MIROBA-190704 format. One line per 3 residues: number of its first residue (from 1); their letters; for each residue x, y, z of N, C-alpha, C, O. Coordinates in Angstrom, 3 decimals. Atoms other than C-alpha are relative to their C-alpha. Example, Ala and Ser with C-alpha at 12.3 -4.5 7.8 and 13.67 -1.06 7.14 Angstrom:
# MIROBA-190704
1> AS> 0.890/-1.190/0.000/12.300/-4.500/7.800/0.900/1.200/0.000/1.936/1.181/0.665 | -0.820/-1.190/-0.060/13.670/-1.060/7.140/-0.770/1.090/0.730/-0.261/2.198/0.899
//
This chain:
# MIROBA-190704
1> MVT> -0.406/1.271/0.337/73.291/111.658/68.035/1.663/0.233/0.160/2.243/1.215/-0.304 | -1.320/-0.144/-0.480/76.837/111.102/69.313/1.116/-0.657/-1.348/1.009/-1.849/-1.636 | -0.774/0.357/0.996/79.511/110.761/66.401/1.413/-0.743/0.424/1.681/-0.690/1.624
4> KKE> -1.147/1.107/-0.251/82.729/108.425/66.467/1.168/1.272/0.710/1.742/1.184/1.795 | -1.158/-1.248/-0.436/85.128/111.789/66.866/-0.409/0.361/1.348/0.514/0.527/2.145 | 0.323/-0.331/-1.368/83.214/112.638/70.003/0.239/-1.074/0.925/0.846/-0.854/1.973
7> VKS> -0.248/1.377/-0.720/83.349/109.241/71.401/1.726/-0.016/0.357/2.195/-0.031/1.495 | -1.568/0.062/-0.229/87.361/109.169/70.815/0.359/1.009/0.824/1.117/0.708/1.745 | -0.458/-1.099/-0.729/87.749/112.636/72.248/-0.358/-0.163/1.371/0.503/0.104/2.209
10> NKK> 0.192/0.433/-1.235/85.861/111.571/75.297/1.090/-0.930/0.712/1.609/-0.647/1.792 | -0.862/0.939/-0.510/88.074/108.626/75.816/1.333/0.494/0.359/1.853/-0.034/1.342 | -1.098/-0.649/-0.129/91.222/110.782/75.624/0.021/0.730/1.236/0.890/0.712/2.107
13> VTT> 0.042/-0.885/-1.357/90.135/113.037/78.175/0.249/-0.708/1.269/1.062/-0.387/2.136 | 0.175/1.022/-1.071/89.388/110.283/80.513/1.473/-0.655/0.507/1.813/-0.729/1.688 | -1.128/0.508/-0.367/92.700/108.711/80.361/1.131/0.832/0.199/2.153/0.292/0.622
16> KVD> -0.798/-0.989/-0.237/94.629/111.680/80.582/-0.308/0.361/1.501/0.530/0.691/2.340 | 0.297/-0.562/-1.470/92.715/112.483/83.730/0.591/-1.282/1.004/1.205/-1.126/2.059 | -0.462/1.441/-0.695/93.491/108.782/84.943/1.484/0.366/0.267/1.873/0.378/1.435
19> ETV> -1.513/0.284/-0.165/97.381/109.178/84.314/0.256/1.340/0.908/1.318/1.194/1.514 | -0.332/-0.903/-0.739/97.462/112.450/86.204/-0.178/-0.297/1.436/0.536/0.323/2.224 | 0.618/0.232/-1.140/95.780/111.027/89.251/1.221/-0.817/0.905/1.644/-0.402/1.984
22> AVA> -0.922/0.541/-0.466/98.381/108.441/89.949/1.488/0.636/-0.087/2.193/0.582/-1.094 | -1.192/-0.970/0.101/101.390/110.608/90.886/1.064/-0.796/0.574/1.812/-1.420/-0.178 | -1.033/0.302/-0.637/103.646/109.464/93.487/-0.045/-1.509/0.856/-0.989/-1.976/1.494
25> KTV> -0.071/1.482/-0.815/104.973/105.921/94.942/1.105/0.248/1.225/2.097/0.963/1.078 | -1.373/-0.056/-0.841/107.182/105.651/98.010/0.662/-1.244/-0.079/0.000/-2.278/-0.175 | -0.986/0.829/0.081/110.094/103.565/97.880/0.421/-0.632/1.491/0.914/0.096/2.352
28> IKK> -0.359/0.692/-1.227/110.666/101.021/100.789/1.356/-0.897/-0.287/1.534/-1.755/-1.151 | -1.207/0.534/0.140/114.046/100.038/101.293/0.550/-1.085/1.059/0.628/-0.924/2.277 | -0.441/1.345/-1.195/115.384/96.509/102.834/1.052/0.521/0.823/1.929/1.294/0.439
31> TFN> -0.962/-0.115/-1.174/117.254/96.660/106.034/0.548/-1.375/0.524/-0.103/-2.420/0.541 | -0.340/1.295/-0.400/119.394/94.141/107.370/0.944/0.312/1.407/1.512/1.372/1.668 | -1.088/-0.116/-1.086/121.414/93.374/110.645/0.874/-1.184/-0.294/0.484/-2.214/-0.845
34> GEV> -1.012/0.974/0.017/124.475/91.451/110.739/1.248/0.308/0.820/1.281/1.204/1.663 | -1.275/0.016/-0.824/128.112/90.875/112.058/0.988/0.336/-1.164/0.852/-0.245/-2.241 | -1.197/-0.299/0.947/131.188/92.340/110.117/1.054/-1.228/0.099/1.468/-1.696/1.159
37> VSD> -0.958/1.195/0.006/133.520/89.528/109.050/1.444/0.594/-0.401/2.470/0.278/0.203 | -1.063/-0.627/0.639/135.994/91.568/107.017/0.060/1.445/0.053/-1.008/1.964/-0.272 | -0.057/-1.275/0.267/137.139/95.190/107.149/1.418/0.433/-0.610/2.053/1.425/-0.252
40> KMN> -1.437/-0.082/0.771/140.329/94.898/104.906/-0.224/1.089/-1.007/0.719/1.847/-1.236 | 0.044/-1.216/1.225/138.941/97.366/102.056/-0.127/1.228/0.593/-0.391/1.463/1.772 | 0.107/-1.780/-0.145/138.916/101.151/101.887/-1.486/0.114/-0.119/-2.044/-0.197/-1.171
43> KTV> 1.185/-0.359/-0.042/135.561/102.072/102.883/-1.063/-1.067/-0.245/-2.208/-0.832/-0.630 | 1.079/1.116/0.513/133.917/98.723/102.386/0.215/-1.223/1.374/1.315/-1.680/1.686 | 0.082/1.211/-0.937/133.025/96.005/105.228/-0.865/-0.925/-0.530/-1.919/-0.594/-1.071
46> VVK> 0.821/1.048/0.514/131.804/92.598/104.330/-0.775/-0.469/1.475/-0.159/-0.696/2.516 | 1.012/0.308/-1.058/128.762/91.745/106.725/-0.755/-1.172/-0.350/-1.399/-1.370/-1.380 | 0.789/1.300/0.219/127.409/88.404/107.311/-1.564/-0.150/0.610/-1.832/0.166/1.769
49> VDS> 1.613/-0.119/-0.623/123.565/88.018/107.906/-0.270/-1.496/-0.015/0.009/-2.340/-0.867 | 0.343/1.590/-0.365/122.321/84.828/109.457/-1.629/0.136/0.056/-2.178/1.028/0.702 | 1.564/-0.132/0.050/118.361/84.026/108.649/-0.198/-1.492/0.299/0.611/-2.357/-0.035
52> VKI> 0.496/1.381/-0.391/116.542/80.930/109.986/-1.140/-0.436/-1.035/-2.209/0.168/-1.126 | 1.149/0.896/0.904/114.537/78.685/107.416/-0.486/-1.160/0.449/0.018/-1.785/1.383 | 0.776/1.409/-0.725/112.228/75.750/107.924/-0.058/-0.638/-1.314/-0.402/-0.076/-2.354
55> HPR> 0.338/1.023/1.109/112.224/72.782/105.637/-1.285/-0.286/-0.274/-2.052/-0.598/0.638 | 1.215/0.075/0.124/109.272/72.499/103.789/-0.881/-1.168/0.498/-1.979/-0.977/1.020 | 0.361/1.335/-0.359/108.627/68.653/104.435/0.334/-0.361/1.361/-0.544/-0.917/2.020
58> YKK> -0.250/0.452/-1.227/110.318/68.063/107.542/0.030/0.789/1.086/0.285/0.319/2.195 | 0.274/-1.147/-0.982/109.800/71.375/109.399/1.132/0.235/0.958/0.959/0.855/2.007 | -1.412/-0.267/-0.660/113.493/71.385/110.656/0.564/1.348/-0.295/0.707/1.728/-1.457
61> RYT> -0.392/-1.256/0.167/114.777/74.729/111.239/1.522/-0.023/-0.178/2.250/-0.818/0.417 | -1.528/0.279/0.471/118.259/75.374/109.710/0.430/1.689/-0.309/-0.383/2.507/-0.741 | -0.401/-1.366/0.300/120.321/78.697/109.375/0.709/0.261/-1.071/1.668/-0.490/-1.242
64> VSK> -0.680/-0.158/1.133/121.501/80.152/106.200/0.529/1.431/0.144/-0.250/2.351/0.393 | -0.519/-0.988/0.109/124.055/82.796/106.060/0.501/0.545/-1.631/0.696/-0.153/-2.626 | -0.080/-0.667/1.425/124.738/85.295/103.137/0.850/1.121/0.727/0.632/1.507/1.875
67> KYK> -0.969/-1.039/-0.076/127.762/88.019/102.936/-0.578/0.961/-1.022/-1.042/0.670/-2.125 | 0.120/-1.269/0.797/127.185/91.546/101.724/1.125/0.851/0.134/1.742/0.839/1.199 | -0.721/-0.895/-0.265/129.505/94.281/100.875/-0.693/0.974/0.236/-1.756/1.178/-0.350
70> VHD> 0.809/-0.967/-0.335/128.587/97.147/102.528/0.751/1.365/0.033/1.790/1.255/0.684 | -0.636/-1.133/-0.012/129.801/100.731/102.142/0.101/0.654/1.532/-0.941/0.735/2.181 | -0.037/-0.608/-1.311/131.089/102.421/105.513/0.999/1.077/-0.156/2.212/0.892/-0.053
73> EKE> -0.632/-1.141/0.175/132.058/105.968/104.885/1.105/0.563/0.918/2.172/1.074/0.576 | -0.820/-0.396/-1.099/133.505/106.725/108.120/1.094/-1.051/0.443/1.897/-0.678/1.298 | -0.695/0.980/-0.356/135.399/103.359/108.390/-0.060/-0.058/1.416/0.986/-0.021/2.064
76> QYK> 0.139/0.056/-1.559/134.058/103.155/111.937/0.027/-1.406/0.421/0.510/-1.648/1.527 | 0.449/1.382/-0.503/133.159/99.348/112.096/1.345/-0.852/-0.341/1.983/-0.790/-1.392 | -0.852/1.132/-0.238/135.605/96.641/113.004/-0.483/-1.280/-0.271/-1.687/-1.503/-0.396
79> EGD> 0.284/1.500/0.018/135.812/92.897/112.602/-0.918/-0.433/1.457/-0.497/-0.264/2.601 | 0.437/0.491/-1.290/133.282/91.455/115.030/-1.277/0.813/0.523/-2.023/0.320/1.368 | 0.930/-1.008/-0.304/130.873/94.490/115.336/-1.121/-0.468/-0.641/-1.106/-1.184/-1.642
82> KVK> 1.108/0.348/0.590/127.173/94.286/114.976/-0.308/1.460/-0.884/-0.058/2.614/-0.537 | 0.195/-1.174/1.047/126.118/96.487/111.939/-1.683/-0.233/-0.394/-2.311/-1.292/-0.408 | 1.303/-0.072/0.602/122.622/97.831/110.609/0.163/0.712/-1.401/0.589/1.855/-1.570
85> FIE> -0.418/-0.739/1.175/122.798/98.420/107.091/-1.322/-0.006/-0.946/-2.250/-0.781/-0.713 | 1.255/-0.232/0.861/120.201/99.594/104.163/0.227/0.026/-1.219/1.341/0.434/-1.545 | -0.126/0.078/1.469/119.624/99.135/100.419/0.481/1.551/-0.523/0.225/2.511/0.204
88> CRP> -0.460/-1.204/0.535/121.152/102.055/98.289/0.141/0.062/-1.545/-0.075/-0.994/-2.139 | -0.546/0.152/1.275/122.124/102.898/94.846/1.111/-0.876/-0.189/1.620/-1.341/0.830 | -1.031/0.990/0.280/124.819/100.666/93.076/1.295/1.028/0.191/1.410/2.093/-0.414
91> MSK> -1.010/-0.720/0.022/128.076/101.881/94.208/1.341/-0.404/-0.794/2.209/0.383/-1.173 | -1.092/0.659/0.677/130.490/99.226/92.543/-0.817/-1.054/-0.471/-2.045/-0.982/-0.435 | 0.399/1.185/0.381/130.011/95.828/91.166/-0.953/-0.620/0.725/-2.088/-0.902/0.338
94> DKR> 0.438/0.701/-0.888/129.292/94.215/94.268/-0.896/0.657/1.223/-1.715/0.038/1.902 | 0.311/-0.567/-1.251/128.456/96.950/96.876/-1.510/0.857/-0.708/-1.516/1.610/-1.683 | 1.212/-0.629/0.176/124.543/98.017/96.854/-0.609/0.378/1.400/-1.818/0.534/1.575
97> WRV> 0.514/-0.095/-1.487/124.340/98.618/100.685/0.881/0.951/0.579/2.018/1.138/0.145 | -0.918/-0.945/-0.529/125.507/101.301/103.043/-0.619/-0.117/1.570/-1.738/-0.477/1.935 | 0.310/0.173/-1.564/125.706/101.441/106.934/-0.856/1.150/0.269/-0.900/2.208/-0.359
100> IY> 0.594/-1.090/-0.518/123.407/103.233/109.008/0.571/0.426/1.519/0.444/-0.350/2.465 | -0.712/-0.588/-0.977/125.229/105.344/111.620/-1.085/0.386/1.106/-0.735/0.949/2.143
//
């Protein structure tokens, strides 16, 4: 006959096994392409990203643009250049992106 103590100990063992099985997850970082609008700050460029959206009712396409502050360590990009950038750790209040060279 099985006692309550044995049942509890069996449950604990199975939960520990389940915890050790799920170990690692890969992080997928967002990437964007855009055009440099401003390069007046030190090691930072402002990049405008355009995206096309469709109105839900009228099905008309329209462009929506958003500006991102992107870290440019080498200060290589100037106004008007095309840039590809990726998500990273927060570097300041607004800067959470860095340029891919």
